[in-house]
Each structure stands twice: as structure tokens, then as C-alpha cells.
N, C-alpha and C positions, 0 to 999 in steps of 0.2 A: 136676268142681266148680270154680267160680271160686276164684282165689287170694283170700283174705280181704283186704279193705281195712283192717279193724281186727281185731286178734287180741290178746286179753288172756290172759296165761298165769299161773296160780297167784297171783293178786293177794291179798295179805293186808293188813289194816289193823286196828289195835287202838287204842282210846282209853282213857284213864283218866278216870272221872267219879265225883266224890265218894268217891275212894279205891278205887273198883271198876274192875277191868279189863274192858272191854267189847270183845268181838271183833265188829267190824263186817263184815269180809270174811275168809273162811276158805278160801283157795285157790281163788278164783273164776277160771274160764276161760270165755271165750266168743269168738265171732267174728261179724263182719258182712261180707258180700260186697258188692262194688260194686253199687249199685242195689237193694239188699235192705233191707227193714225187719225188724229183729229186735225183737219185743216182750219186754220184761222185766217180769214181773208177780210180785207177792208182797205179803204183808200189811205194814202200816206197821211200821217199825222193823227190817225184815229186811236192810237194807243197800243197797237200790236206789240211793238218792240218794248215798250214800257212794261206790258204784261209779262213778256218773256223774262225780262230782267228781275221783275218782282218774284216770279215763280222760282227763279234760281237764287234768290236772295242776294243778287248783285246790287239791288236797291231795296229799301224797306218799304212796305205798304204803310199807308196811314191808318188803314183799318182792314179787317177781313182776316181770313184764315186760309192756310194752304196745307192740305193733308197729303202726304205721300207715303204709300205702303203702310197706312195706318198711323203714321206719326205726324204731329203738328210741326211743320217746318218752321213756322214763324217763331217758335220758342227755342229752337235748337241753337246752341252756341258752341264755340271751341271745337274740340275733337269730334263730338257727335255730329256737328254740322259738316266738318271736313269729310267724315266717313260717308255721310249721306250724299255729299256732292259727287262722290265717285259713282253713284247710282243714277245721277241726273247730269247729262252732258249737253253742251250747246255747240252748234255750228253757226258761225256768224256770216254775214254777207261778205265781208272783206277778210278772207283768211290770212292775208299777209299782215294786216294790222293786229291779228290775234296771236301771231307767232313772235317769238324773240327774233329780232332782225338778224342776229348773229348765229341763229341756230342752223344746224344742218337738218336734213330730212330725218336722219336716224335719231338725232338728239331730240327732235320734236316728239318722237314716239317713245324714246327711252325714258324721258322725264316722268310721264304719268305712270309708267310701269314701276319706276323707282319710288315715286312719291306715295303711291298706293300700296307698295309692297307686294306687287303681283307676280314678280319673277326675281330670282336671285341674279346677281350681276352676270354670272357665267351663262345664264339662260336668256338674258335680255336680247342679245343680237339675233338669235333665232326667233324670238317673239316679235321683234321689230320687223324682220323679214316676212313673217307670216301675216302681220297686220298690213304691210304694203301689198302683198299678193292678194289679200282679201278684198282690197278696194281697187284691184286692177293696176297696181303700180309695180314696177320692177324693183327688187331689192338693190339693184345696182345704183338706184338714185340716192341711197343712204348717205354717201359722203357729200352730196351737193348741197349748197346753201338753199334754204327755202325760197329766197328771193330770186334764185336762178332757174326755177322750174316754172312751167306755164300756169295760167290761172286755173285751168281745169285740173291740172295735177295738184295744185295747192288745195283746191276744194276737196279732192279725193284724200289728200293728206289730212285735212281738217276732220274729215269723216273717220279716217283711221285713228286719229288721236282721240276722237270721241268714243270710239269702240274700245280703246285700249283699257279703260277702267271697267269694262264689262257692265255697262249701264243697263238699267231697266227702261229708261226713257231718254230720248234725245230730242232736244228742241232745235229746230232748224229755223233760223230767223233770216228771211230773205236770202237763203243760202245759194240760190241759183240766179238771182236777178242780175248779177254783174257778168254773167257768162253769155257767150253767143248761143244761138239757137241749137246748133248741133251738139255742142258740149253740154248744154243744159239738158237735152234729151237723154244723153248718156248718164249724167249724174242722177236724173230722176229714176232711170231704170235701175241704177245701182242702189238707190235708197229703197226702192220697192223690193228688190231682191234681198237686201240685207234685212229689211224688216220681216220678210217672210221666213228667211233662213234662221234668224235668231229670236224671233218672237218679240222684237222690240216694240215698245210703245213710242209713238212719235207725236210731237206737236209741231206741225209744219205751217209756218207763217209766211204769207206773201200778200202782195197787193194784186197779184195776177190769178184770177179764178181758174184759168185753164191749167196753170201749173199746179194749183191746189187740187183740182179735180184729178190730176194724174196720179196722185199718191194717196188720197184720203178715203177713209171709210165714211166719216162724217165731216161736215163742214159747219163752222160757226162764222157768221158774218158780223163784223164789228163796225160801229160808226160812233164817232164822238165819245169814245170811252166806254161804250156799252155794247153788249151782245144783243143784236136786234133780231136775229133769227138763227136757228140751228136745226140740223136734221141730216138724214142720209145724203151722201154726196150727190147721188143721182137726182134726188128730189130737189135739193137746193139749186142745182144747175137747170133742171127742166121746168121748175115752177117756183121761182123765188117769190117770197111774199113781200119783203121789204123793198123800199125804193132803192136803197143802196145795192141790195142784191140784184135787182133788176138792171141797174146801171152797170154792175160788174159783168153780168152775163152779156149785156149788149156790147160791152167793150171787148169781149173775148168770145166771138161767135163760133170759133172752130176749136175743138178740143183734139189736139194732135197726138196725145199719148193715152194709152189705156189706163183706167183707174184701178188702183189696187183693191178697192172695195167692190168692184164690179163682178 
């Protein structure tokens, strides 16, 4: 078996809300190999998005360890953490909220190229155009404000921005849940194609098992802050062992898209 690119060990996170202690993560461990897509599925409120933000160090865990490419992410600070973040990117559910509201399409892609020193100023317009074309967008969209393009185009732009820093891993957090069915299918096909083309590792998070099945090699099922089962995508879909896995399969009886791991 490949040495994991990402390995989370016994991650825990507790929040206090309205005087109540809420356990969001309760000893979560998972791994993602180079070039693999791990699907993380579970009902709303089970801790999936908290786990994504802990892995990216957007919030700090109370306990546990995150290893990425052999380094302990939980101890990195300053410039070392900034460099590592170029190798781990995230695509959020609401791409408009993740962009500068005043940004143009071109500026949204120019910024990561500049910040990570990936292209000199004179070369960045061509690099921006290439990123747009890579995700099926026209370079002619460059001058348009991000808020003026469609939801599907914004999600493609968010994927292009994630690709700009040439990451090894992209975390997709409910990245297609706000899109209509037709657009969702095209975005899933794009993700599978990019994953195969570039050998990306992906952590794909959703409450929708059919969507997760479409892109994943393995699936982990989460409930109440814990991973309750994990295995090959086909096995989880055809014979889930946990009650929550069985409920998710029953809620998504038809799998409309081919699985990347099939």
C-alpha cells in the first residue's frame, strides 16, 4: 500500500455553544494516498466540515496529529505553514463567499500565482488563461466580476484557483451541493478528469452518498464526530455495515454517475 500523503490521527475538537459542550470530532483518524480520492460522507452536523477545517489548520484541534507528506502539520508555523498550504487547497460549498467580492475572474487566479511566486508578472496573464481553459472556462471571462458569472462557472473558477498553487491534495467541502443536477454532473466529471490528469489526491466531503460514489476510490462514513466505517467505494455502497451508512444508501438508491475508482 502507498505511504499516505495525508494521515490524520485521533483528531478531537470540542466547541462550547450557548453554554453547552459540543463534541465535533471524537478521535477521528483517516488517510489519503497520493492520487487517491477519499469520500467522506455523513449527515449534516456530524463533523465533516469541522474535520476539513482542522486538516487545513483553519481551526486548531484540541488533540491529535496531522501528517502531510511526512511533516507534522500541527506544529508548523509562519512561513513553513504558508508554504505547506500551497500544497493543500480547499474548494468550499459557496464559492462566492470564498472570493473577494470586488475581484475579477482574472484577479482571483492572479493572486495565488503572485502570492506563491509561481509565475513572474509578465507570465501571469497566460497562466491565468491556461487555468481557466483547464477547467472549461473561456479566458474572455477574465475581466468580469466574480459575482457576475453563474454558480457553475464560479465553482469551476474555485477549482481553477485551487489548482493554481499546484497542490498535491484538494479538499472539496460540499462543493457541488448548491448546484443544480445538470451542473453538478459536469463539475463531478471535471473533478474526476482533473484528478486522473494530474494525479491529485482528494478528500471529497458530502452528505450525498451518490455524489461521493461518483468520484471516490474509498469512502469513510462519519456520524456524531466519529468514523463509523470505511472501505472501497463499491463495498460501502453495496453492503454498508453501519446504521448511518445503510440510511445514506437508502436515501440515494440511484447512482447516476460512474465512480472514479470503478
